C-alpha positions, 0 to 999 in steps of 0.5 A: 299758752296765755302769758304767765303774771310775772306774781307767778314766776316762781311762785310755788302752790298756793300754800293753802292746799293740804297735799303737797306738791309732788317735786321732780326734776325739771316738774312740781306735781300740784294737787287741784284742790275743789276751789281750783276745779271750781275756779276753772268750770266757772271760767274764772281763770285768774283765780284758778291761776293764783291757786295753783302758783302756775298760768293755765294753757290758752282755751283750757279746758275748753267748754265741753269733751273730755278735759271738762268731763274730766274735772266735773269726775275729780271734783265728786270723788274729792266731795264724796270721799276728800281722804282720797284728795291725794291721789287724785288730779295734779298740774304736772306744773313746768318749775322754770317757768311755772307753765302747766303744761298737763295732768297726771294722776291716780284714778282712786286710792288703790283697790282691795290689791294694793293696784293704782292705777295711773293716767298723764296727760301734756297738753300739745305744744309740750309733749315729745320732752319726756313730760309725762314719763318723768310725771308717771315716774314721781306719782309712782315713787310717791305712792312707794315710799308714802305709801309702800304701795308698788302696783300699779295700772295703765288702760290705754287704747289700742290707737295711742302710740306715744302711751303703748310705748312710754308704758314700755319704755316704764316696763310695764307690761301687757295682762288683757284688755277691758272696753271702757264705757267711754272709750272704747278698748283699752289695752291693759297694762301692769308694774309689779304683781297683776291685779284680777281687772283686766281679762285675758286674751 
């Protein structure tokens, strides 16, 4: 992790952001603006860090691979449907020292059945500290309070044991499985009324 610039300590998300942050006890979930994503993809790390008021993980998002692909996908989604922005990618920022410890998002706004699919990643140095659970809980609380959404979905690889354990801890129940064209087999879990997207076993 790169040292956090003194200018960033104690600083909230950029005031130019049109999507308010979501706060939990230890975390601030900061919306990643198109400007932030473009800066990261262009290698302008100082500009990107200033935009979210947090230091970026060393080497993130890498030269290729999953993280960079996710950033490109979310950028295109925000460009194509700006009204979906609040549901999309957020940095998980530790409030006490402004460390960017992971990311969390809904994959899209709720579907026609009112189900919102949640995704999250905590970067390796910060795992096993409860950040994924706290971020996911805060995102769902925001969806309930701001949009009346009470049905949520997770899609998890059957080999991802920590995420499977987290789904159980949060009260999700497995409703089926599916094949993702990139990630392969995934188990599908829902909290609330099950939706029709999964193929039940």
